[in-house]
MMTF fields as JSON, N, C-alpha, C and O atoms, coordinates in Angstrom:
{
  "mmtfVersion": "1.0.0",
  "mmtfProducer": "UNKNOWN",
  "numBonds": 507,
  "numAtoms": 508,
  "numGroups": 127,
  "numChains": 1,
  "numModels": 1,
  "chainsPerModel": [1],
  "groupsPerChain": [127],
  "chainIdList": ["A"],
  "bondAtomList": [4, 2, 8, 6, 12, 10, 16, 14, 20, 18, 24, 22, 28, 26, 32, 30, 36, 34, 40, 38, 44, 42, 48, 46, 52, 50, 56, 54, 60, 58, 64, 62, 68, 66, 72, 70, 76, 74, 80, 78, 84, 82, 88, 86, 92, 90, 96, 94, 100, 98, 104, 102, 108, 106, 112, 110, 116, 114, 120, 118, 124, 122, 128, 126, 132, 130, 136, 134, 140, 138, 144, 142, 148, 146, 152, 150, 156, 154, 160, 158, 164, 162, 168, 166, 172, 170, 176, 174, 180, 178, 184, 182, 188, 186, 192, 190, 196, 194, 200, 198, 204, 202, 208, 206, 212, 210, 216, 214, 220, 218, 224, 222, 228, 226, 232, 230, 236, 234, 240, 238, 244, 242, 248, 246, 252, 250, 256, 254, 260, 258, 264, 262, 268, 266, 272, 270, 276, 274, 280, 278, 284, 282, 288, 286, 292, 290, 296, 294, 300, 298, 304, 302, 308, 306, 312, 310, 316, 314, 320, 318, 324, 322, 328, 326, 332, 330, 336, 334, 340, 338, 344, 342, 348, 346, 352, 350, 356, 354, 360, 358, 364, 362, 368, 366, 372, 370, 376, 374, 380, 378, 384, 382, 388, 386, 392, 390, 396, 394, 400, 398, 404, 402, 408, 406, 412, 410, 416, 414, 420, 418, 424, 422, 428, 426, 432, 430, 436, 434, 440, 438, 444, 442, 448, 446, 452, 450, 456, 454, 460, 458, 464, 462, 468, 466, 472, 470, 476, 474, 480, 478, 484, 482, 488, 486, 492, 490, 496, 494, 500, 498, 504, 502],
  "bondOrderList": [1, 1, 1, 1, 1, 1, 1, 1, 1, 1, 1, 1, 1, 1, 1, 1, 1, 1, 1, 1, 1, 1, 1, 1, 1, 1, 1, 1, 1, 1, 1, 1, 1, 1, 1, 1, 1, 1, 1, 1, 1, 1, 1, 1, 1, 1, 1, 1, 1, 1, 1, 1, 1, 1, 1, 1, 1, 1, 1, 1, 1, 1, 1, 1, 1, 1, 1, 1, 1, 1, 1, 1, 1, 1, 1, 1, 1, 1, 1, 1, 1, 1, 1, 1, 1, 1, 1, 1, 1, 1, 1, 1, 1, 1, 1, 1, 1, 1, 1, 1, 1, 1, 1, 1, 1, 1, 1, 1, 1, 1, 1, 1, 1, 1, 1, 1, 1, 1, 1, 1, 1, 1, 1, 1, 1, 1],
  "groupList": [{"groupName": "MET", "atomNameList": ["N", "CA", "C", "O"], "elementList": ["N", "C", "C", "O"], "formalChargeList": [0, 0, 0, 0], "bondAtomList": [1, 0, 2, 1, 3, 2], "bondOrderList": [1, 1, 2], "singleLetterCode": "M", "chemCompType": "L-PEPTIDE LINKING"}, {"groupName": "ASN", "atomNameList": ["N", "CA", "C", "O"], "elementList": ["N", "C", "C", "O"], "formalChargeList": [0, 0, 0, 0], "bondAtomList": [1, 0, 2, 1, 3, 2], "bondOrderList": [1, 1, 2], "singleLetterCode": "N", "chemCompType": "L-PEPTIDE LINKING"}, {"groupName": "HIS", "atomNameList": ["N", "CA", "C", "O"], "elementList": ["N", "C", "C", "O"], "formalChargeList": [0, 0, 0, 0], "bondAtomList": [1, 0, 2, 1, 3, 2], "bondOrderList": [1, 1, 2], "singleLetterCode": "H", "chemCompType": "L-PEPTIDE LINKING"}, {"groupName": "GLU", "atomNameList": ["N", "CA", "C", "O"], "elementList": ["N", "C", "C", "O"], "formalChargeList": [0, 0, 0, 0], "bondAtomList": [1, 0, 2, 1, 3, 2], "bondOrderList": [1, 1, 2], "singleLetterCode": "E", "chemCompType": "L-PEPTIDE LINKING"}, {"groupName": "THR", "atomNameList": ["N", "CA", "C", "O"], "elementList": ["N", "C", "C", "O"], "formalChargeList": [0, 0, 0, 0], "bondAtomList": [1, 0, 2, 1, 3, 2], "bondOrderList": [1, 1, 2], "singleLetterCode": "T", "chemCompType": "L-PEPTIDE LINKING"}, {"groupName": "ASP", "atomNameList": ["N", "CA", "C", "O"], "elementList": ["N", "C", "C", "O"], "formalChargeList": [0, 0, 0, 0], "bondAtomList": [1, 0, 2, 1, 3, 2], "bondOrderList": [1, 1, 2], "singleLetterCode": "D", "chemCompType": "L-PEPTIDE LINKING"}, {"groupName": "LEU", "atomNameList": ["N", "CA", "C", "O"], "elementList": ["N", "C", "C", "O"], "formalChargeList": [0, 0, 0, 0], "bondAtomList": [1, 0, 2, 1, 3, 2], "bondOrderList": [1, 1, 2], "singleLetterCode": "L", "chemCompType": "L-PEPTIDE LINKING"}, {"groupName": "ILE", "atomNameList": ["N", "CA", "C", "O"], "elementList": ["N", "C", "C", "O"], "formalChargeList": [0, 0, 0, 0], "bondAtomList": [1, 0, 2, 1, 3, 2], "bondOrderList": [1, 1, 2], "singleLetterCode": "I", "chemCompType": "L-PEPTIDE LINKING"}, {"groupName": "ARG", "atomNameList": ["N", "CA", "C", "O"], "elementList": ["N", "C", "C", "O"], "formalChargeList": [0, 0, 0, 0], "bondAtomList": [1, 0, 2, 1, 3, 2], "bondOrderList": [1, 1, 2], "singleLetterCode": "R", "chemCompType": "L-PEPTIDE LINKING"}, {"groupName": "ALA", "atomNameList": ["N", "CA", "C", "O"], "elementList": ["N", "C", "C", "O"], "formalChargeList": [0, 0, 0, 0], "bondAtomList": [1, 0, 2, 1, 3, 2], "bondOrderList": [1, 1, 2], "singleLetterCode": "A", "chemCompType": "L-PEPTIDE LINKING"}, {"groupName": "LYS", "atomNameList": ["N", "CA", "C", "O"], "elementList": ["N", "C", "C", "O"], "formalChargeList": [0, 0, 0, 0], "bondAtomList": [1, 0, 2, 1, 3, 2], "bondOrderList": [1, 1, 2], "singleLetterCode": "K", "chemCompType": "L-PEPTIDE LINKING"}, {"groupName": "TYR", "atomNameList": ["N", "CA", "C", "O"], "elementList": ["N", "C", "C", "O"], "formalChargeList": [0, 0, 0, 0], "bondAtomList": [1, 0, 2, 1, 3, 2], "bondOrderList": [1, 1, 2], "singleLetterCode": "Y", "chemCompType": "L-PEPTIDE LINKING"}, {"groupName": "GLY", "atomNameList": ["N", "CA", "C", "O"], "elementList": ["N", "C", "C", "O"], "formalChargeList": [0, 0, 0, 0], "bondAtomList": [1, 0, 2, 1, 3, 2], "bondOrderList": [1, 1, 2], "singleLetterCode": "G", "chemCompType": "PEPTIDE LINKING"}, {"groupName": "PHE", "atomNameList": ["N", "CA", "C", "O"], "elementList": ["N", "C", "C", "O"], "formalChargeList": [0, 0, 0, 0], "bondAtomList": [1, 0, 2, 1, 3, 2], "bondOrderList": [1, 1, 2], "singleLetterCode": "F", "chemCompType": "L-PEPTIDE LINKING"}, {"groupName": "PRO", "atomNameList": ["N", "CA", "C", "O"], "elementList": ["N", "C", "C", "O"], "formalChargeList": [0, 0, 0, 0], "bondAtomList": [1, 0, 2, 1, 3, 2], "bondOrderList": [1, 1, 2], "singleLetterCode": "P", "chemCompType": "L-PEPTIDE LINKING"}, {"groupName": "SER", "atomNameList": ["N", "CA", "C", "O"], "elementList": ["N", "C", "C", "O"], "formalChargeList": [0, 0, 0, 0], "bondAtomList": [1, 0, 2, 1, 3, 2], "bondOrderList": [1, 1, 2], "singleLetterCode": "S", "chemCompType": "L-PEPTIDE LINKING"}, {"groupName": "VAL", "atomNameList": ["N", "CA", "C", "O"], "elementList": ["N", "C", "C", "O"], "formalChargeList": [0, 0, 0, 0], "bondAtomList": [1, 0, 2, 1, 3, 2], "bondOrderList": [1, 1, 2], "singleLetterCode": "V", "chemCompType": "L-PEPTIDE LINKING"}, {"groupName": "GLN", "atomNameList": ["N", "CA", "C", "O"], "elementList": ["N", "C", "C", "O"], "formalChargeList": [0, 0, 0, 0], "bondAtomList": [1, 0, 2, 1, 3, 2], "bondOrderList": [1, 1, 2], "singleLetterCode": "Q", "chemCompType": "L-PEPTIDE LINKING"}, {"groupName": "CYS", "atomNameList": ["N", "CA", "C", "O"], "elementList": ["N", "C", "C", "O"], "formalChargeList": [0, 0, 0, 0], "bondAtomList": [1, 0, 2, 1, 3, 2], "bondOrderList": [1, 1, 2], "singleLetterCode": "C", "chemCompType": "L-PEPTIDE LINKING"}, {"groupName": "TRP", "atomNameList": ["N", "CA", "C", "O"], "elementList": ["N", "C", "C", "O"], "formalChargeList": [0, 0, 0, 0], "bondAtomList": [1, 0, 2, 1, 3, 2], "bondOrderList": [1, 1, 2], "singleLetterCode": "W", "chemCompType": "L-PEPTIDE LINKING"}],
  "groupTypeList": [0, 1, 1, 2, 1, 3, 4, 3, 5, 6, 7, 8, 9, 6, 3, 5, 10, 8, 11, 1, 9, 7, 6, 9, 12, 5, 13, 3, 9, 13, 8, 9, 6, 9, 2, 14, 5, 6, 15, 11, 9, 2, 4, 15, 12, 16, 16, 5, 4, 6, 17, 15, 11, 6, 5, 10, 18, 6, 12, 12, 13, 11, 7, 11, 2, 15, 7, 5, 2, 14, 7, 17, 9, 7, 10, 16, 16, 12, 5, 7, 9, 6, 16, 13, 12, 3, 0, 1, 12, 3, 7, 4, 9, 12, 12, 7, 17, 10, 4, 6, 8, 1, 10, 9, 6, 9, 16, 19, 3, 17, 8, 5, 12, 3, 19, 10, 6, 7, 9, 11, 17, 14, 4, 14, 7, 14, 15],
  "groupIdList": [1, 2, 3, 4, 5, 6, 7, 8, 9, 10, 11, 12, 13, 14, 15, 16, 17, 18, 19, 20, 21, 22, 23, 24, 25, 26, 27, 28, 29, 30, 31, 32, 33, 34, 35, 36, 37, 38, 39, 40, 41, 42, 43, 44, 45, 46, 47, 48, 49, 50, 51, 52, 53, 54, 55, 56, 57, 58, 59, 60, 61, 62, 63, 64, 65, 66, 67, 68, 69, 70, 71, 72, 73, 74, 75, 76, 77, 78, 79, 80, 81, 82, 83, 84, 85, 86, 87, 88, 89, 90, 91, 92, 93, 94, 95, 96, 97, 98, 99, 100, 101, 102, 103, 104, 105, 106, 107, 108, 109, 110, 111, 112, 113, 114, 115, 116, 117, 118, 119, 120, 121, 122, 123, 124, 125, 126, 127],
  "secStructList": [7, 7, 2, 2, 2, 2, 2, 2, 2, 2, 2, 2, 2, 2, 2, 2, 2, 2, 2, 2, 2, 2, 2, 2, 6, 7, 7, 2, 2, 2, 2, 6, 6, 3, 3, 3, 3, 3, 3, 3, 3, 7, 6, 6, 1, 7, 3, 3, 3, 2, 2, 2, 2, 2, 2, 2, 2, 2, 2, 6, 1, 3, 3, 3, 1, 7, 7, 5, 7, 7, 3, 3, 3, 3, 3, 3, 3, 6, 6, 3, 3, 3, 3, 3, 3, 3, 3, 3, 3, 3, 3, 3, 3, 6, 6, 3, 3, 3, 3, 3, 3, 3, 3, 3, 3, 3, 3, 3, 3, 3, 3, 6, 6, 3, 3, 3, 3, 3, 3, 3, 3, 3, 3, 3, 7, 7, 7],
  "xCoordList": [19.292, 18.814, 18.065, 17.489, 18.183, 17.325, 15.852, 15.357, 15.293, 14.051, 13.655, 12.664, 14.652, 14.454, 14.544, 13.762, 15.482, 15.49, 14.141, 13.496, 13.746, 12.425, 11.319, 10.455, 11.381, 9.997, 10.058, 9.15, 11.398, 11.569, 10.944, 10.001, 11.869, 11.326, 9.882, 9.313, 9.216, 7.871, 6.884, 5.845, 7.418, 6.856, 7.121, 6.229, 8.305, 8.371, 7.402, 6.803, 7.28, 6.475, 4.946, 4.149, 4.618, 3.256, 2.953, 1.893, 4.195, 4.034, 3.869, 3.003, 4.67, 4.791, 3.059, 2.427, 2.513, 1.044, 0.288, -0.499, 0.429, -0.508, -0.795, -1.816, 0.529, 0.382, -0.002, -0.625, 0.107, -0.183, -1.722, -2.268, -2.342, -3.563, -4.138, -5.034, -3.834, -4.283, -4.046, -4.902, -3.246, -2.813, -3.735, -4.328, -3.845, -5.063, -6.567, -7.389, -6.942, -8.17, -8.674, -9.886, -7.676, -8.258, -8.393, -7.574, -9.477, -9.705, -10.142, -10.06, -10.497, -10.966, -9.094, -8.811, -8.202, -7.057, -6.304, -5.188, -6.843, -6.207, -6.659, -5.845, -8.294, -9.048, -8.459, -8.193, -8.08, -7.13, -5.828, -5.242, -5.489, -4.162, -4.147, -3.402, -5.246, -5.748, -6.224, -6.741, -6.007, -6.309, -7.777, -7.734, -9.079, -10.2, -10.046, -10.623, -9.352, -9.178, -8.175, -7.648, -7.622, -6.863, -7.296, -8.471, -6.19, -6.109, -5.476, -4.258, -5.767, -5.106, -5.364, -6.439, -3.767, -3.951, -3.748, -3.351, -4.022, -3.649, -2.758, -2.894, -2.173, -1.517, -2.531, -2.307, -3.373, -4.584, -5.032, -5.864, -4.684, -5.008, -5.986, -6.13, -6.863, -7.987, -7.513, -6.697, -8.084, -8.022, -8.783, -9.798, -8.862, -9.872, -9.5, -8.396, -10.659, -10.872, -10.802, -10.993, -10.538, -10.517, -11.891, -11.811, -12.981, -13.976, -14.455, -15.093, -14.083, -13.861, -13.236, -13.581, -11.983, -10.975, -11.501, -11.664, -11.767, -12.441, -13.735, -14.236, -14.441, -15.741, -15.131, -15.509, -14.128, -13.549, -13.246, -14.072, -12.28, -11.815, -12.833, -12.679, -13.943, -14.49, -15.701, -16.489, -15.847, -16.771, -16.001, -16.655, -14.572, -13.837, -13.211, -12.854, -13.102, -12.632, -11.166, -10.598, -10.533, -9.138, -8.961, -9.366, -8.174, -7.568, -6.607, -6.346, -5.594, -4.146, -4.115, -4.67, -2.839, -2.431, -0.894, -0.516, -0.228, 1.464, 1.679, 0.984, 2.518, 2.73, 4.243, 4.466, 5.163, 6.644, 7.055, 7.258, 7.17, 7.525, 8.545, 8.55, 9.523, 10.618, 10.669, 9.874, 11.544, 11.356, 13.09, 14.01, 13.017, 14.649, 14.563, 15.713, 13.72, 14.411, 12.868, 11.694, 13.147, 11.989, 12.585, 13.741, 11.674, 12.378, 11.219, 10.068, 11.337, 10.445, 10.894, 11.977, 9.684, 9.618, 8.506, 7.371, 8.892, 7.9, 6.849, 7.287, 5.553, 4.508, 3.922, 2.893, 5.114, 4.803, 6.043, 7.194, 5.693, 6.816, 6.243, 5.044, 7.291, 7.325, 8.145, 9.126, 7.335, 7.94, 8.415, 7.485, 9.446, 10.076, 10.323, 11.233, 9.929, 9.872, 9.365, 9.353, 8.935, 8.238, 7.188, 7.288, 5.831, 5.084, 5.16, 5.011, 5.492, 5.243, 4.767, 5.22, 3.949, 2.629, 1.705, 1.637, 1.334, 0.175, -1.202, -1.544, -2.18, -3.21, -4.547, -4.258, -5.777, -6.942, -7.382, -7.516, -7.63, -8.151, -9.646, -9.427, -10.777, -11.859, -12.095, -12.854, -11.27, -11.239, -10.272, -10.287, -9.455, -7.953, -7.025, -6.921, -6.078, -4.862, -3.58, -3.216, -3.108, -2.363, -0.776, -0.894, 0.15, 1.715, 1.773, 1.6, 2.056, 2.269, 3.777, 4.233, 4.621, 5.687, 5.907, 6.048, 5.901, 5.767, 6.711, 7.096, 7.08, 7.714, 6.643, 5.572, 6.733, 5.56, 5.958, 6.969, 5.094, 5.475, 4.248, 3.157, 4.412, 3.259, 3.705, 4.883, 2.733, 2.437, 1.958, 0.831, 2.702, 2.019, 2.047, 3.062, 0.825, 0.669, 0.525, -0.179, 1.236, 0.918, 0.055, 0.285, -1.031, -1.777, -2.442, -3.011, -2.341, -2.625, -1.935, -2.358, -0.687, 0.169, 0.089, 0.558, -0.727, -0.793, -0.272, -0.296, 0.11, 0.633, -0.526, -0.733, -1.061, -1.991, -1.561, -1.095, -1.919, -1.744, -2.56, -3.785, -1.941, -2.841, -2.867, -3.835, -1.833, -1.745, -0.704, 0.45, -1.358, -0.107, -0.476, -1.57, 0.786, 0.827, 1.883, 3.089, 1.216, 2.383, 2.844, 2.308, 3.72, 4.153, 4.787, 5.68, 4.034, 4.592, 6.368, 6.809, 7.142, 8.393, 8.262, 7.56, 9.018, 9.071, 9.503, 10.41, 9.227, 9.503, 11.327, 11.672],
  "yCoordList": [16.865, 15.555, 15.271, 16.138, 13.533, 13.433, 13.056, 13.044, 12.759, 12.79, 11.077, 10.787, 10.413, 8.985, 8.989, 8.377, 9.667, 10.04, 10.917, 10.601, 11.94, 12.522, 11.753, 11.998, 10.687, 9.831, 8.53, 7.991, 8.41, 7.77, 8.179, 7.715, 9.364, 10.234, 10.342, 9.969, 10.732, 11.037, 9.793, 9.871, 8.776, 7.224, 6.984, 6.417, 7.377, 7.31, 7.657, 6.958, 9.065, 10.258, 9.703, 9.86, 9.197, 8.627, 7.065, 6.515, 6.721, 5.329, 5.937, 5.409, 7.031, 7.551, 7.771, 7.168, 8.713, 9.051, 8.032, 8.161, 6.921, 6.068, 5.291, 5.078, 5.04, 4.349, 5.132, 4.599, 6.352, 7.553, 7.615, 7.628, 7.651, 7.525, 6.315, 6.445, 5.336, 3.935, 4.161, 3.901, 4.473, 4.602, 5.483, 5.165, 6.459, 7.603, 7.397, 8.056, 6.38, 6.075, 7.109, 7.276, 7.863, 8.613, 7.964, 8.109, 7.316, 6.521, 7.576, 7.099, 8.681, 9.209, 9.832, 9.945, 10.109, 10.029, 8.822, 8.944, 7.884, 6.357, 6.395, 6.343, 6.509, 6.731, 7.317, 6.736, 8.702, 9.706, 9.129, 9.483, 8.144, 7.83, 6.38, 6.119, 5.585, 4.556, 4.639, 5.659, 3.466, 3.595, 2.543, 1.426, 3.258, 2.53, 1.117, 0.522, 0.434, -0.884, -1.433, -2.458, -0.949, -1.576, -3.047, -3.373, -3.918, -5.018, -5.175, -5.126, -5.328, -5.317, -6.583, -7.094, -7.233, -8.612, -8.534, -7.497, -9.726, -9.721, -11.049, -11.977, -11.367, -12.437, -13.961, -15.12, -13.515, -14.508, -14.845, -15.747, -14.359, -14.949, -14.334, -14.527, -13.308, -12.735, -11.464, -10.672, -11.331, -9.95, -9.111, -9.569, -7.756, -6.814, -5.938, -5.669, -5.62, -4.358, -3.224, -3.277, -1.973, -0.74, -0.705, -0.463, -1.02, -0.576, -1.408, -0.955, -2.725, -3.962, -3.571, -3.527, -3.131, -2.851, -1.601, -1.672, -0.536, 0.569, 0.189, 0.832, -0.798, -1.208, -1.747, -1.438, -2.601, -3.432, -2.254, -1.784, -1.512, -0.627, 0.52, 0.805, 1.104, 1.649, 0.957, 1.643, -0.34, -1.24, -1.685, -2.315, -1.396, -1.616, -2.987, -3.426, -3.7, -4.978, -5.086, -6.057, -3.915, -3.848, -2.382, -1.263, -2.882, -1.507, -1.977, -3.133, -0.612, -0.521, 0.574, 1.673, -0.344, 0.363, 1.006, 2.011, 0.287, 0.843, 0.337, -0.48, 0.861, 0.509, 1.012, 2.223, 0.188, 0.777, -0.006, -1.215, 0.46, 0.141, 0.315, 1.255, -0.188, 0.076, -0.075, -0.858, 0.6, 0.311, 0.065, 0.639, -1.11, -1.651, -1.044, -0.724, -0.739, -0.774, 0.159, -0.028, 0.723, 1.284, 1.09, 1.347, 0.648, 0.035, 1.071, 0.836, 1.949, 2.687, 2.254, 2.48, 1.455, 1.133, 1.686, 1.233, 2.908, 3.213, 3.965, 4.571, 3.806, 4.561, 3.425, 3.413, 2.57, 1.534, 1.78, 1.877, 1.869, 1.954, 0.805, 0.533, -0.005, -1.404, -0.723, 0.013, -1.286, -0.764, -1.838, -2.326, -2.352, -3.2, -3.306, -2.544, -3.818, -3.462, -4.194, -5.42, -3.665, -4.317, -3.66, -2.457, -4.567, -3.794, -4.878, -6.1, -3.784, -4.377, -3.74, -2.628, -4.234, -3.297, -4.3, -5.529, -3.731, -3.835, -4.055, -2.918, -4.786, -4.746, -5.37, -6.209, -5.196, -5.706, -5.879, -4.978, -7.805, -8.075, -9.013, -9.813, -8.839, -9.365, -9.582, -10.487, -8.507, -8.54, -9.459, -9.667, -9.886, -10.516, -9.695, -8.978, -9.658, -8.554, -9.586, -10.692, -8.788, -9.556, -8.616, -7.404, -8.951, -8.583, -9.042, -10.223, -8.0, -8.367, -8.343, -7.439, -9.092, -8.976, -9.789, -11.006, -8.681, -9.05, -8.401, -7.238, -9.278, -8.305, -7.891, -8.482, -7.063, -6.449, -5.648, -4.976, -5.858, -5.335, -4.592, -5.161, -3.213, -2.146, -1.705, -1.364, -1.621, -1.195, 0.299, 0.729, 0.79, 2.365, 2.65, 2.485, 3.109, 3.278, 4.98, 5.736, 5.272, 6.865, 7.008, 6.554, 7.844, 7.819, 9.043, 9.383, 9.972, 11.49, 12.391, 13.438, 11.881, 12.685, 12.668, 13.535, 11.317, 11.092, 9.542, 8.641, 9.455, 8.388, 7.496, 7.972, 6.209, 5.716, 4.181, 3.478, 3.839, 2.343, 1.589, 1.639, 0.848, -0.087, -1.574, -2.303, -1.985, -3.452, -3.573, -3.149, -4.18, -4.453, -5.922, -6.483, -6.397, -7.914, -7.946, -7.822, -8.153, -8.759, -10.264, -11.076, -10.567, -11.823, -12.074, -11.436, -13.268, -13.257, -13.575, -14.474, -12.866, -13.404, -14.441, -14.281, -15.633, -16.503, -16.224, -15.392, -16.576, -16.635, -16.918, -16.989],
  "zCoordList": [-10.225, -9.983, -11.347, -12.005, -11.774, -13.216, -12.812, -11.686, -14.001, -14.19, -13.243, -12.574, -13.507, -12.622, -11.209, -10.481, -10.825, -9.059, -8.709, -7.71, -9.471, -9.077, -8.811, -7.97, -9.657, -9.954, -8.546, -7.913, -8.486, -7.304, -6.058, -5.417, -5.852, -4.605, -4.645, -3.619, -5.517, -5.841, -5.42, -4.765, -5.907, -5.562, -4.034, -3.403, -3.361, -1.928, -1.06, -0.242, -1.371, -0.796, -1.01, -0.085, -1.955, -2.007, -1.16, -0.861, -0.973, -0.405, 1.148, 1.845, 1.719, 2.882, 3.144, 4.012, 2.238, 2.037, 2.428, 3.366, 1.776, 1.674, 3.27, 3.925, 3.463, 5.035, 5.83, 6.748, 5.902, 6.709, 6.916, 8.019, 5.727, 5.574, 6.098, 6.932, 5.807, 6.425, 8.27, 9.115, 8.425, 9.969, 10.632, 11.663, 10.117, 10.481, 10.276, 10.913, 9.288, 9.449, 8.312, 8.177, 7.423, 6.418, 4.874, 3.966, 4.832, 3.816, 2.467, 1.336, 2.605, 1.367, 0.887, -0.306, 1.816, 1.389, 0.778, 0.274, 0.836, 0.889, -0.833, -1.755, -0.997, -2.189, -3.056, -4.108, -2.825, -3.876, -4.447, -5.47, -3.551, -4.068, -5.071, -6.016, -4.481, -5.387, -6.884, -7.34, -7.636, -9.184, -8.945, -8.43, -9.482, -9.484, -9.461, -8.551, -10.318, -10.608, -9.614, -10.045, -8.048, -7.416, -7.03, -6.862, -6.905, -6.483, -5.336, -5.504, -4.333, -2.566, -2.129, -1.816, -2.147, -1.339, -0.047, 0.484, 0.659, 1.799, 2.509, 1.712, 3.314, 3.482, 3.721, 3.372, 4.26, 4.009, 2.726, 2.63, 1.874, 0.431, -0.445, -1.652, 0.588, 0.185, -0.614, -0.145, -1.849, -2.354, -2.505, -3.029, -2.261, -2.391, -3.684, -4.159, -4.049, -4.736, -4.122, -2.907, -4.692, -4.092, -2.812, -1.608, -3.584, -2.822, -1.671, -0.72, -1.836, -0.477, 0.337, 1.518, -0.197, 1.053, 1.748, 2.966, 1.155, 2.094, 2.478, 3.4, 1.925, 3.108, 4.368, 5.498, 4.077, 5.665, 6.044, 6.826, 5.766, 6.685, 7.566, 8.753, 6.608, 7.535, 8.25, 8.903, 8.136, 8.77, 10.072, 10.903, 10.349, 11.219, 11.422, 12.515, 10.103, 10.018, 10.178, 10.678, 9.674, 9.63, 10.324, 10.008, 11.414, 12.126, 12.328, 12.664, 12.031, 12.026, 12.823, 12.817, 13.94, 15.07, 15.004, 15.606, 14.249, 13.876, 12.296, 11.693, 11.944, 10.434, 10.207, 10.21, 10.034, 9.731, 8.208, 8.327, 7.059, 5.884, 5.446, 4.651, 5.591, 4.904, 3.514, 2.995, 2.757, 1.15, 1.156, 1.738, 0.183, -0.176, -1.573, -1.874, -2.566, -3.826, -4.747, -4.43, -5.412, -6.425, -7.966, -8.301, -8.71, -10.226, -10.984, -10.617, -11.778, -12.685, -13.991, -14.532, -14.509, -16.279, -16.713, -16.563, -17.386, -18.435, -17.246, -16.269, -17.521, -16.705, -15.359, -14.683, -15.402, -14.04, -13.084, -13.509, -11.762, -10.445, -9.875, -9.936, -9.204, -8.756, -7.118, -7.015, -6.109, -4.833, -4.018, -3.375, -3.82, -3.127, -1.437, -1.113, -0.643, 0.71, 1.822, 1.712, 2.895, 3.718, 4.451, 4.692, 4.967, 5.659, 7.018, 7.042, 8.259, 9.411, 10.518, 10.789, 11.195, 11.893, 13.043, 13.073, 13.553, 14.499, 14.113, 13.788, 13.948, 13.323, 13.988, 14.842, 13.834, 14.434, 12.837, 12.009, 12.598, 11.512, 12.246, 13.155, 11.843, 12.107, 13.217, 13.565, 14.312, 15.443, 16.463, 17.676, 15.389, 15.989, 15.876, 14.881, 17.022, 17.155, 16.552, 16.952, 15.5, 14.886, 14.676, 14.857, 14.439, 14.106, 12.884, 12.583, 11.996, 10.395, 10.426, 11.126, 9.857, 9.234, 7.98, 7.859, 6.94, 5.529, 4.628, 4.744, 3.667, 2.353, 1.559, 1.695, 0.83, -0.003, -1.319, -1.526, -1.979, -3.517, -3.852, -3.897, -4.111, -4.486, -5.546, -5.646, -6.663, -8.184, -8.414, -8.168, -8.773, -9.087, -10.585, -11.261, -11.098, -12.417, -12.649, -11.979, -13.579, -14.123, -15.599, -16.72, -15.063, -15.934, -15.775, -14.738, -17.217, -16.896, -16.201, -15.712, -16.168, -15.144, -13.801, -13.063, -13.333, -11.832, -11.553, -12.391, -10.456, -10.432, -8.992, -7.876, -9.514, -8.38, -8.341, -9.237, -6.793, -6.541, -7.184, -7.075, -7.888, -8.778, -8.108, -8.323, -7.329, -7.131, -5.621, -5.577, -4.573, -3.37, -3.118, -3.17, -2.823, -2.563, -1.521, -1.732, -0.202, 0.658, 0.659, -0.095, 1.413, 1.61, 3.01, 3.566, 3.478, 5.169, 5.162, 4.446, 5.9, 6.392, 7.421, 8.42, 7.151, 7.977, 9.37, 9.331, 10.559, 11.636, 12.079, 13.258]
}
């Protein structure tokens, strides 16, 4: 296996860990995967920092009931990995139950030998 495929496999595993942490409500595990300068966007247009996202999750604003996150492609360019896929699920946001069906872009950065999620951007898929 070449280095490129190994990196893609690692990023795929990190994406699984990220979504599993969110679903399990394990936000310390999520924090460990995230870059301190994380920019976490939502389909509403709201963009959270790592801390503001964690505060909302820990405060019960976002409750994740189910998540499916198929990955269409991973592109690695130097110390950046772009993950193109979807984020589909059932959540409660601000007390309102919602069904999510989104295209998604996750950006991972490698620094000091560790990959960290630095940006996430979902886009709703039209019905």
